[in-house]
FISE-789409 format. One record per residue (C-alpha): residue in three letters; x, y, z; residue number from 1. Coordinates in steps of 0.05 Angstrom, whole numbers, plus 32768, in hexadecimal, padded with zeros to 4 digits. Last residue first. Example, Ala and Ser with C-alpha at 12.3 -4.5 7.8 and 13.67 -1.06 7.14 Angstrom:
<site><r>SER</r><east>8111</east><north>7FEB</north><up>808F</up><k>2</k></site>
<site><r>ALA</r><east>80F6</east><north>7FA6</north><up>809C</up><k>1</k></site>
END
This chain:
<site><r>PRO</r><east>7B30</east><north>8033</north><up>7B80</up><k>257</k></site>
<site><r>LYS</r><east>7B50</east><north>8079</north><up>7B7C</up><k>256</k></site>
<site><r>ARG</r><east>7B85</east><north>8077</north><up>7B46</up><k>255</k></site>
<site><r>ALA</r><east>7BCE</east><north>808D</north><up>7B47</up><k>254</k></site>
<site><r>GLN</r><east>7BF4</east><north>80A5</north><up>7B0A</up><k>253</k></site>
<site><r>LEU</r><east>7C3D</east><north>80B7</north><up>7B0E</up><k>252</k></site>
<site><r>SER</r><east>7C72</east><north>80E5</north><up>7AF2</up><k>251</k></site>
<site><r>PHE</r><east>7CBA</east><north>80F1</north><up>7B06</up><k>250</k></site>
<site><r>VAL</r><east>7CE7</east><north>812A</north><up>7AEF</up><k>249</k></site>
<site><r>MET</r><east>7D31</east><north>813B</north><up>7AEC</up><k>248</k></site>
<site><r>PRO</r><east>7D57</east><north>80FA</north><up>7AF5</up><k>247</k></site>
<site><r>VAL</r><east>7DA2</east><north>810B</north><up>7AEB</up><k>246</k></site>
<site><r>VAL</r><east>7DC6</east><north>80F8</north><up>7AAC</up><k>245</k></site>
<site><r>LYS</r><east>7E0C</east><north>80DB</north><up>7AB5</up><k>244</k></site>
<site><r>GLY</r><east>7E4B</east><north>8101</north><up>7A9E</up><k>243</k></site>
<site><r>ASN</r><east>7E65</east><north>8107</north><up>7AE4</up><k>242</k></site>
<site><r>LEU</r><east>7E23</east><north>8124</north><up>7AF8</up><k>241</k></site>
<site><r>ARG</r><east>7DF9</east><north>813C</north><up>7ABD</up><k>240</k></site>
<site><r>GLN</r><east>7DBF</east><north>816D</north><up>7ABB</up><k>239</k></site>
<site><r>ARG</r><east>7D8A</east><north>816D</north><up>7A85</up><k>238</k></site>
<site><r>TYR</r><east>7D5A</east><north>819D</north><up>7A63</up><k>237</k></site>
<site><r>ARG</r><east>7D2B</east><north>8181</north><up>7A2D</up><k>236</k></site>
<site><r>GLY</r><east>7D04</east><north>81B5</north><up>7A06</up><k>235</k></site>
<site><r>PRO</r><east>7D2D</east><north>81AA</north><up>79C7</up><k>234</k></site>
<site><r>GLU</r><east>7D62</east><north>8177</north><up>79D7</up><k>233</k></site>
<site><r>GLU</r><east>7DA1</east><north>817E</north><up>7A02</up><k>232</k></site>
<site><r>GLU</r><east>7D87</east><north>81BE</north><up>7A22</up><k>231</k></site>
<site><r>ILE</r><east>7DBA</east><north>81C3</north><up>7A5A</up><k>230</k></site>
<site><r>LEU</r><east>7DA8</east><north>81CD</north><up>7AA2</up><k>229</k></site>
<site><r>ASN</r><east>7DDA</east><north>81E2</north><up>7AD8</up><k>228</k></site>
<site><r>ALA</r><east>7DAA</east><north>8210</north><up>7AFE</up><k>227</k></site>
<site><r>PHE</r><east>7D5F</east><north>8203</north><up>7AFF</up><k>226</k></site>
<site><r>CYS</r><east>7D23</east><north>821C</north><up>7AD8</up><k>225</k></site>
<site><r>ASN</r><east>7D2E</east><north>8208</north><up>7A90</up><k>224</k></site>
<site><r>TYR</r><east>7CED</east><north>81E2</north><up>7A8E</up><k>223</k></site>
<site><r>PRO</r><east>7CDD</east><north>819E</north><up>7A6D</up><k>222</k></site>
<site><r>SER</r><east>7D0E</east><north>817E</north><up>7A9E</up><k>221</k></site>
<site><r>PHE</r><east>7D34</east><north>8141</north><up>7A85</up><k>220</k></site>
<site><r>ASP</r><east>7D47</east><north>80FA</north><up>7A9A</up><k>219</k></site>
<site><r>HIS</r><east>7D00</east><north>80E5</north><up>7AA9</up><k>218</k></site>
<site><r>GLU</r><east>7CE8</east><north>80B5</north><up>7ADF</up><k>217</k></site>
<site><r>ARG</r><east>7CA7</east><north>808F</north><up>7AD7</up><k>216</k></site>
<site><r>PHE</r><east>7C73</east><north>8073</north><up>7B06</up><k>215</k></site>
<site><r>THR</r><east>7C31</east><north>8056</north><up>7AEE</up><k>214</k></site>
<site><r>GLU</r><east>7BF6</east><north>8034</north><up>7B11</up><k>213</k></site>
<site><r>VAL</r><east>7BFE</east><north>804E</north><up>7B59</up><k>212</k></site>
<site><r>VAL</r><east>7BC0</east><north>8038</north><up>7B7F</up><k>211</k></site>
<site><r>LEU</r><east>7BA4</east><north>806E</north><up>7BAC</up><k>210</k></site>
<site><r>GLY</r><east>7B8E</east><north>805C</north><up>7BF2</up><k>209</k></site>
<site><r>ALA</r><east>7BA8</east><north>809A</north><up>7C15</up><k>208</k></site>
<site><r>ALA</r><east>7BE0</east><north>8070</north><up>7C33</up><k>207</k></site>
<site><r>LEU</r><east>7BF6</east><north>805D</north><up>7BED</up><k>206</k></site>
<site><r>LEU</r><east>7BFA</east><north>80A7</north><up>7BD8</up><k>205</k></site>
<site><r>ALA</r><east>7C22</east><north>80B9</north><up>7C16</up><k>204</k></site>
<site><r>SER</r><east>7C51</east><north>807E</north><up>7C0C</up><k>203</k></site>
<site><r>LEU</r><east>7C60</east><north>8092</north><up>7BC5</up><k>202</k></site>
<site><r>ILE</r><east>7C73</east><north>80D9</north><up>7BD8</up><k>201</k></site>
<site><r>ALA</r><east>7C9B</east><north>80C5</north><up>7C15</up><k>200</k></site>
<site><r>GLY</r><east>7CC1</east><north>8091</north><up>7BED</up><k>199</k></site>
<site><r>LEU</r><east>7CD1</east><north>80C3</north><up>7BB6</up><k>198</k></site>
<site><r>ASP</r><east>7CF1</east><north>80F3</north><up>7BE7</up><k>197</k></site>
<site><r>HIS</r><east>7CCE</east><north>8134</north><up>7BFE</up><k>196</k></site>
<site><r>SER</r><east>7CF3</east><north>8173</north><up>7C10</up><k>195</k></site>
<site><r>TRP</r><east>7CCC</east><north>81AE</north><up>7C30</up><k>194</k></site>
<site><r>SER</r><east>7CC4</east><north>81F5</north><up>7C19</up><k>193</k></site>
<site><r>VAL</r><east>7CBB</east><north>823C</north><up>7C34</up><k>192</k></site>
<site><r>LEU</r><east>7CC0</east><north>827B</north><up>7C0A</up><k>191</k></site>
<site><r>THR</r><east>7CD9</east><north>82C1</north><up>7C18</up><k>190</k></site>
<site><r>SER</r><east>7CD8</east><north>82E8</north><up>7BD7</up><k>189</k></site>
<site><r>LYS</r><east>7D10</east><north>8307</north><up>7BAE</up><k>188</k></site>
<site><r>THR</r><east>7D0E</east><north>8330</north><up>7B6D</up><k>187</k></site>
<site><r>ASP</r><east>7D50</east><north>833A</north><up>7B49</up><k>186</k></site>
<site><r>ARG</r><east>7D4E</east><north>82F9</north><up>7B23</up><k>185</k></site>
<site><r>SER</r><east>7D05</east><north>82FB</north><up>7B0F</up><k>184</k></site>
<site><r>ASN</r><east>7D03</east><north>830D</north><up>7AC5</up><k>183</k></site>
<site><r>GLU</r><east>7D20</east><north>82CB</north><up>7AAA</up><k>182</k></site>
<site><r>THR</r><east>7CF0</east><north>82A1</north><up>7AD3</up><k>181</k></site>
<site><r>TYR</r><east>7D09</east><north>8273</north><up>7B0B</up><k>180</k></site>
<site><r>SER</r><east>7CFA</east><north>82A1</north><up>7B45</up><k>179</k></site>
<site><r>GLY</r><east>7D23</east><north>82C9</north><up>7B76</up><k>178</k></site>
<site><r>ASP</r><east>7D36</east><north>82B3</north><up>7BBD</up><k>177</k></site>
<site><r>GLU</r><east>7D2C</east><north>82BD</north><up>7C05</up><k>176</k></site>
<site><r>GLU</r><east>7D2C</east><north>8278</north><up>7C23</up><k>175</k></site>
<site><r>VAL</r><east>7D09</east><north>8251</north><up>7C5A</up><k>174</k></site>
<site><r>GLU</r><east>7D15</east><north>8206</north><up>7C57</up><k>173</k></site>
<site><r>ALA</r><east>7CE3</east><north>81E4</north><up>7C85</up><k>172</k></site>
<site><r>LEU</r><east>7CF7</east><north>81A7</north><up>7CAD</up><k>171</k></site>
<site><r>GLY</r><east>7CCC</east><north>8169</north><up>7CA7</up><k>170</k></site>
<site><r>THR</r><east>7D0C</east><north>8142</north><up>7C94</up><k>169</k></site>
<site><r>HIS</r><east>7CF3</east><north>8127</north><up>7C51</up><k>168</k></site>
<site><r>PHE</r><east>7D2E</east><north>8105</north><up>7C2F</up><k>167</k></site>
<site><r>TYR</r><east>7D52</east><north>8126</north><up>7BF6</up><k>166</k></site>
<site><r>ASP</r><east>7D67</east><north>8164</north><up>7C1C</up><k>165</k></site>
<site><r>TYR</r><east>7D79</east><north>81A2</north><up>7BF3</up><k>164</k></site>
<site><r>GLY</r><east>7DBB</east><north>81B7</north><up>7BD6</up><k>163</k></site>
<site><r>ASP</r><east>7DAD</east><north>81BA</north><up>7B8B</up><k>162</k></site>
<site><r>LEU</r><east>7DC4</east><north>8173</north><up>7B80</up><k>161</k></site>
<site><r>LEU</r><east>7D91</east><north>815D</north><up>7BB4</up><k>160</k></site>
<site><r>ALA</r><east>7D59</east><north>8182</north><up>7B8F</up><k>159</k></site>
<site><r>LYS</r><east>7D6A</east><north>815D</north><up>7B50</up><k>158</k></site>
<site><r>ALA</r><east>7D63</east><north>811B</north><up>7B75</up><k>157</k></site>
<site><r>PRO</r><east>7D1E</east><north>8132</north><up>7B8D</up><k>156</k></site>
<site><r>HIS</r><east>7D04</east><north>812C</north><up>7B46</up><k>155</k></site>
<site><r>PHE</r><east>7CDA</east><north>8165</north><up>7B2C</up><k>154</k></site>
<site><r>GLU</r><east>7C91</east><north>8153</north><up>7B29</up><k>153</k></site>
<site><r>ALA</r><east>7C5D</east><north>8136</north><up>7AFA</up><k>152</k></site>
<site><r>LEU</r><east>7C21</east><north>811D</north><up>7B21</up><k>151</k></site>
<site><r>TYR</r><east>7BE0</east><north>8101</north><up>7B05</up><k>150</k></site>
<site><r>LEU</r><east>7BAC</east><north>80ED</north><up>7B3A</up><k>149</k></site>
<site><r>MET</r><east>7B75</east><north>80C1</north><up>7B1F</up><k>148</k></site>
<site><r>GLY</r><east>7B2B</east><north>80B6</north><up>7B28</up><k>147</k></site>
<site><r>GLY</r><east>7B0E</east><north>806F</north><up>7B2E</up><k>146</k></site>
<site><r>PRO</r><east>7AE5</east><north>8084</north><up>7B69</up><k>145</k></site>
<site><r>LYS</r><east>7ADF</east><north>80CE</north><up>7B61</up><k>144</k></site>
<site><r>LEU</r><east>7B1B</east><north>80F7</north><up>7B76</up><k>143</k></site>
<site><r>CYS</r><east>7B1C</east><north>8133</north><up>7BA5</up><k>142</k></site>
<site><r>SER</r><east>7B22</east><north>8108</north><up>7BE5</up><k>141</k></site>
<site><r>ALA</r><east>7B5E</east><north>80E4</north><up>7BC7</up><k>140</k></site>
<site><r>VAL</r><east>7B83</east><north>8125</north><up>7BBA</up><k>139</k></site>
<site><r>THR</r><east>7B75</east><north>813D</north><up>7C01</up><k>138</k></site>
<site><r>GLN</r><east>7B8F</east><north>80FB</north><up>7C1E</up><k>137</k></site>
<site><r>ALA</r><east>7BCE</east><north>8103</north><up>7BF3</up><k>136</k></site>
<site><r>TRP</r><east>7BD8</east><north>814B</north><up>7C0D</up><k>135</k></site>
<site><r>ALA</r><east>7BCD</east><north>8137</north><up>7C56</up><k>134</k></site>
<site><r>THR</r><east>7C02</east><north>8101</north><up>7C50</up><k>133</k></site>
<site><r>LEU</r><east>7C2F</east><north>812F</north><up>7C28</up><k>132</k></site>
<site><r>ASP</r><east>7C36</east><north>815F</north><up>7C63</up><k>131</k></site>
<site><r>PRO</r><east>7C60</east><north>819F</north><up>7C5E</up><k>130</k></site>
<site><r>LEU</r><east>7C4C</east><north>81AE</north><up>7C16</up><k>129</k></site>
<site><r>TRP</r><east>7C70</east><north>81E3</north><up>7BED</up><k>128</k></site>
<site><r>LEU</r><east>7CA3</east><north>81AF</north><up>7BD3</up><k>127</k></site>
<site><r>LEU</r><east>7C69</east><north>8188</north><up>7BB5</up><k>126</k></site>
<site><r>ALA</r><east>7C57</east><north>81B9</north><up>7B7D</up><k>125</k></site>
<site><r>GLY</r><east>7C95</east><north>81C7</north><up>7B55</up><k>124</k></site>
<site><r>TYR</r><east>7C80</east><north>81A5</north><up>7B14</up><k>123</k></site>
<site><r>SER</r><east>7C38</east><north>818A</north><up>7B10</up><k>122</k></site>
<site><r>VAL</r><east>7BF8</east><north>8175</north><up>7B32</up><k>121</k></site>
<site><r>PHE</r><east>7BB9</east><north>815E</north><up>7B0D</up><k>120</k></site>
<site><r>VAL</r><east>7B7E</east><north>813E</north><up>7B30</up><k>119</k></site>
<site><r>LEU</r><east>7B52</east><north>8117</north><up>7AFF</up><k>118</k></site>
<site><r>ASP</r><east>7B0C</east><north>80FB</north><up>7AFF</up><k>117</k></site>
<site><r>PHE</r><east>7AF5</east><north>812F</north><up>7B32</up><k>116</k></site>
<site><r>GLU</r><east>7AC8</east><north>8132</north><up>7B6E</up><k>115</k></site>
<site><r>GLY</r><east>7A98</east><north>816A</north><up>7B7F</up><k>114</k></site>
<site><r>LYS</r><east>7AA2</east><north>81B1</north><up>7B98</up><k>113</k></site>
<site><r>VAL</r><east>7AE4</east><north>81D2</north><up>7BA7</up><k>112</k></site>
<site><r>LEU</r><east>7AFC</east><north>81F6</north><up>7BE5</up><k>111</k></site>
<site><r>THR</r><east>7AEB</east><north>81C2</north><up>7C1B</up><k>110</k></site>
<site><r>ARG</r><east>7B11</east><north>818A</north><up>7BF8</up><k>109</k></site>
<site><r>ALA</r><east>7B48</east><north>81B9</north><up>7BE4</up><k>108</k></site>
<site><r>GLN</r><east>7B5C</east><north>81CB</north><up>7C2B</up><k>107</k></site>
<site><r>LEU</r><east>7BA1</east><north>81AD</north><up>7C25</up><k>106</k></site>
<site><r>VAL</r><east>7BAA</east><north>81D6</north><up>7BE5</up><k>105</k></site>
<site><r>ASP</r><east>7BA3</east><north>8216</north><up>7C0C</up><k>104</k></site>
<site><r>GLY</r><east>7B75</east><north>8247</north><up>7BEB</up><k>103</k></site>
<site><r>CYS</r><east>7B5D</east><north>826B</north><up>7BAD</up><k>102</k></site>
<site><r>VAL</r><east>7B2D</east><north>824B</north><up>7B7D</up><k>101</k></site>
<site><r>PHE</r><east>7B2B</east><north>824E</north><up>7B31</up><k>100</k></site>
<site><r>SER</r><east>7AF3</east><north>8234</north><up>7B04</up><k>99</k></site>
<site><r>ALA</r><east>7AFC</east><north>822C</north><up>7AB8</up><k>98</k></site>
<site><r>ASP</r><east>7AD7</east><north>823B</north><up>7A77</up><k>97</k></site>
<site><r>ILE</r><east>7B0A</east><north>8255</north><up>7A44</up><k>96</k></site>
<site><r>ASP</r><east>7AFF</east><north>8296</north><up>7A20</up><k>95</k></site>
<site><r>ALA</r><east>7B4A</east><north>82A5</north><up>7A1C</up><k>94</k></site>
<site><r>GLN</r><east>7B42</east><north>82E9</north><up>7A3C</up><k>93</k></site>
<site><r>ALA</r><east>7B0F</east><north>82CF</north><up>7A6F</up><k>92</k></site>
<site><r>ALA</r><east>7B3D</east><north>8295</north><up>7A81</up><k>91</k></site>
<site><r>ILE</r><east>7B77</east><north>82C6</north><up>7A87</up><k>90</k></site>
<site><r>GLN</r><east>7B50</east><north>82F2</north><up>7AB7</up><k>89</k></site>
<site><r>ARG</r><east>7B3C</east><north>82B7</north><up>7AE2</up><k>88</k></site>
<site><r>ALA</r><east>7B83</east><north>829E</north><up>7AE5</up><k>87</k></site>
<site><r>ALA</r><east>7B9D</east><north>82E4</north><up>7AF6</up><k>86</k></site>
<site><r>ALA</r><east>7B6E</east><north>82E8</north><up>7B32</up><k>85</k></site>
<site><r>ILE</r><east>7B84</east><north>82A3</north><up>7B47</up><k>84</k></site>
<site><r>ALA</r><east>7BCE</east><north>82B5</north><up>7B43</up><k>83</k></site>
<site><r>LYS</r><east>7BC3</east><north>82F6</north><up>7B6A</up><k>82</k></site>
<site><r>PRO</r><east>7B9D</east><north>82D0</north><up>7BA0</up><k>81</k></site>
<site><r>SER</r><east>7BD8</east><north>829F</north><up>7BA7</up><k>80</k></site>
<site><r>LEU</r><east>7BC9</east><north>825C</north><up>7BC7</up><k>79</k></site>
<site><r>ASP</r><east>7BB1</east><north>823A</north><up>7B87</up><k>78</k></site>
<site><r>LEU</r><east>7B77</east><north>8210</north><up>7B6F</up><k>77</k></site>
<site><r>GLY</r><east>7B63</east><north>8203</north><up>7B27</up><k>76</k></site>
<site><r>THR</r><east>7B22</east><north>81E3</north><up>7B0E</up><k>75</k></site>
<site><r>VAL</r><east>7B1A</east><north>81C7</north><up>7AC9</up><k>74</k></site>
<site><r>SER</r><east>7ADD</east><north>81AA</north><up>7AA6</up><k>73</k></site>
<site><r>ALA</r><east>7ACF</east><north>8177</north><up>7A6F</up><k>72</k></site>
<site><r>ALA</r><east>7B1A</east><north>8175</north><up>7A5E</up><k>71</k></site>
<site><r>GLY</r><east>7B25</east><north>8178</north><up>7A13</up><k>70</k></site>
<site><r>ARG</r><east>7B6B</east><north>8191</north><up>7A05</up><k>69</k></site>
<site><r>ARG</r><east>7B57</east><north>81DB</north><up>7A0B</up><k>68</k></site>
<site><r>LYS</r><east>7B3F</east><north>81CC</north><up>7A51</up><k>67</k></site>
<site><r>TRP</r><east>7B83</east><north>81AE</north><up>7A60</up><k>66</k></site>
<site><r>SER</r><east>7BA3</east><north>81EE</north><up>7A48</up><k>65</k></site>
<site><r>LEU</r><east>7B78</east><north>8215</north><up>7A79</up><k>64</k></site>
<site><r>THR</r><east>7B92</east><north>81EF</north><up>7AB5</up><k>63</k></site>
<site><r>ASP</r><east>7BD9</east><north>81F3</north><up>7A9A</up><k>62</k></site>
<site><r>LEU</r><east>7BD4</east><north>823E</north><up>7A94</up><k>61</k></site>
<site><r>GLY</r><east>7BB2</east><north>8247</north><up>7AD7</up><k>60</k></site>
<site><r>PHE</r><east>7BD3</east><north>827E</north><up>7AFC</up><k>59</k></site>
<site><r>HIS</r><east>7BF7</east><north>8250</north><up>7B2E</up><k>58</k></site>
<site><r>CYS</r><east>7BD1</east><north>820D</north><up>7B29</up><k>57</k></site>
<site><r>GLN</r><east>7BE3</east><north>81F2</north><up>7B6E</up><k>56</k></site>
<site><r>LEU</r><east>7BAE</east><north>81BA</north><up>7B65</up><k>55</k></site>
<site><r>HIS</r><east>7B8F</east><north>81B1</north><up>7B20</up><k>54</k></site>
<site><r>LEU</r><east>7B4B</east><north>818E</north><up>7B25</up><k>53</k></site>
<site><r>LEU</r><east>7B32</east><north>816E</north><up>7AE4</up><k>52</k></site>
<site><r>HIS</r><east>7AEE</east><north>8154</north><up>7ACF</up><k>51</k></site>
<site><r>LYS</r><east>7AFC</east><north>8126</north><up>7A95</up><k>50</k></site>
<site><r>GLY</r><east>7AE0</east><north>8125</north><up>7A4E</up><k>49</k></site>
<site><r>ARG</r><east>7B25</east><north>8125</north><up>7A2E</up><k>48</k></site>
<site><r>VAL</r><east>7B5B</east><north>8127</north><up>7A62</up><k>47</k></site>
<site><r>ASP</r><east>7B8E</east><north>80F9</north><up>7A43</up><k>46</k></site>
<site><r>LEU</r><east>7BD0</east><north>80F7</north><up>7A69</up><k>45</k></site>
<site><r>GLU</r><east>7C13</east><north>80D6</north><up>7A5C</up><k>44</k></site>
<site><r>ALA</r><east>7C2F</east><north>80F7</north><up>7A1E</up><k>43</k></site>
<site><r>LEU</r><east>7C14</east><north>813C</north><up>7A2C</up><k>42</k></site>
<site><r>GLU</r><east>7C2C</east><north>8136</north><up>7A74</up><k>41</k></site>
<site><r>ILE</r><east>7C74</east><north>8128</north><up>7A5F</up><k>40</k></site>
<site><r>GLU</r><east>7C75</east><north>8155</north><up>7A21</up><k>39</k></site>
<site><r>ARG</r><east>7C64</east><north>8196</north><up>7A45</up><k>38</k></site>
<site><r>LEU</r><east>7C23</east><north>81BE</north><up>7A4E</up><k>37</k></site>
<site><r>SER</r><east>7C20</east><north>820A</north><up>7A45</up><k>36</k></site>
<site><r>THR</r><east>7BF9</east><north>8202</north><up>7A04</up><k>35</k></site>
<site><r>ASN</r><east>7BFB</east><north>8237</north><up>79CF</up><k>34</k></site>
<site><r>GLY</r><east>7BBB</east><north>8258</north><up>79B8</up><k>33</k></site>
<site><r>ALA</r><east>7BCB</east><north>82A3</north><up>79AF</up><k>32</k></site>
<site><r>LEU</r><east>7BBA</east><north>82AC</north><up>79F9</up><k>31</k></site>
<site><r>PHE</r><east>7BEE</east><north>8279</north><up>7A0B</up><k>30</k></site>
<site><r>GLY</r><east>7C22</east><north>829D</north><up>79E0</up><k>29</k></site>
<site><r>PRO</r><east>7C12</east><north>82DF</north><up>7A01</up><k>28</k></site>
<site><r>LEU</r><east>7C19</east><north>82BD</north><up>7A46</up><k>27</k></site>
<site><r>ASP</r><east>7C60</east><north>82A6</north><up>7A36</up><k>26</k></site>
<site><r>TYR</r><east>7C6C</east><north>8282</north><up>7A79</up><k>25</k></site>
<site><r>PHE</r><east>7CB8</east><north>8285</north><up>7A74</up><k>24</k></site>
<site><r>GLU</r><east>7CB5</east><north>82C5</north><up>7A4B</up><k>23</k></site>
<site><r>SER</r><east>7CA0</east><north>82E7</north><up>7A8B</up><k>22</k></site>
<site><r>GLU</r><east>7C6B</east><north>831D</north><up>7A97</up><k>21</k></site>
<site><r>LEU</r><east>7C3A</east><north>82F1</north><up>7ABB</up><k>20</k></site>
<site><r>HIS</r><east>7C73</east><north>82D0</north><up>7AE1</up><k>19</k></site>
<site><r>LEU</r><east>7C88</east><north>8312</north><up>7B01</up><k>18</k></site>
<site><r>GLU</r><east>7C44</east><north>8323</north><up>7B1F</up><k>17</k></site>
<site><r>THR</r><east>7C39</east><north>82DA</north><up>7B32</up><k>16</k></site>
<site><r>ARG</r><east>7C7C</east><north>82D7</north><up>7B56</up><k>15</k></site>
<site><r>THR</r><east>7C68</east><north>830F</north><up>7B86</up><k>14</k></site>
<site><r>ASP</r><east>7C25</east><north>82ED</north><up>7B96</up><k>13</k></site>
<site><r>TRP</r><east>7C4C</east><north>82AC</north><up>7B9B</up><k>12</k></site>
<site><r>GLY</r><east>7C78</east><north>82C9</north><up>7BD2</up><k>11</k></site>
<site><r>ASP</r><east>7C3D</east><north>82E7</north><up>7BF8</up><k>10</k></site>
<site><r>ARG</r><east>7C17</east><north>82A5</north><up>7BF8</up><k>9</k></site>
<site><r>ASN</r><east>7C58</east><north>827F</north><up>7C0B</up><k>8</k></site>
<site><r>LEU</r><east>7C65</east><north>82AD</north><up>7C46</up><k>7</k></site>
<site><r>ALA</r><east>7C1C</east><north>82A9</north><up>7C5C</up><k>6</k></site>
<site><r>LEU</r><east>7C1D</east><north>825D</north><up>7C58</up><k>5</k></site>
<site><r>PHE</r><east>7C5D</east><north>825A</north><up>7C82</up><k>4</k></site>
<site><r>ASP</r><east>7C3E</east><north>8288</north><up>7CB7</up><k>3</k></site>
<site><r>GLU</r><east>7BFF</east><north>825C</north><up>7CB8</up><k>2</k></site>
<site><r>MET</r><east>7C2C</east><north>8221</north><up>7CC5</up><k>1</k></site>
END
């Protein structure tokens, strides 16, 4: 497992360098005041006055955007040292008060101090985790009583159409591939991922003692980051199978009693 972590750490270090310069992430726009957040989480989540922990935060644009939207405090955690170094630099450039920590998400409880009102996880996070049971327990341990996990994630049905397993097999998928940003097609990294079906995700949260309060499926991706997507409405990218729309994203809120 340490070998897998090292591969992903190196892979995301490489991706960070590319992503910082990409139009996809639009760092100049963020520094000019734009938000990196998308319509799904903006419609479903109010962070005003809350202490927020963002797990797998990459270089922190969403973390910092939540602070701009009124979070009392924000802390981001990511595996990539280059991503965390960039997040700290961006926070300083944007004059936003935030904390960033580097490390394995499954060690979050020992890496960050205190308990949080809200744990935020989004878009392309779960596939890098070999063990959702340990992840869900980690999330629960970081929440205050009454605190909430908010998860917006790409739907595993879309992964199935792209040739990956739907059901969690426990087997790692090791690939040498590029990234999803427009400037990354010729740069390849070795990355390791695992498939997780909806049942496995929900079961892990319930086993950790969290109470799932909302669960929604969305027929669009807010990101143009996969093959075969069509922008049918501004900022809404869809895929159809035999003319029928494919589920692209799910979102949920789960509270710690």
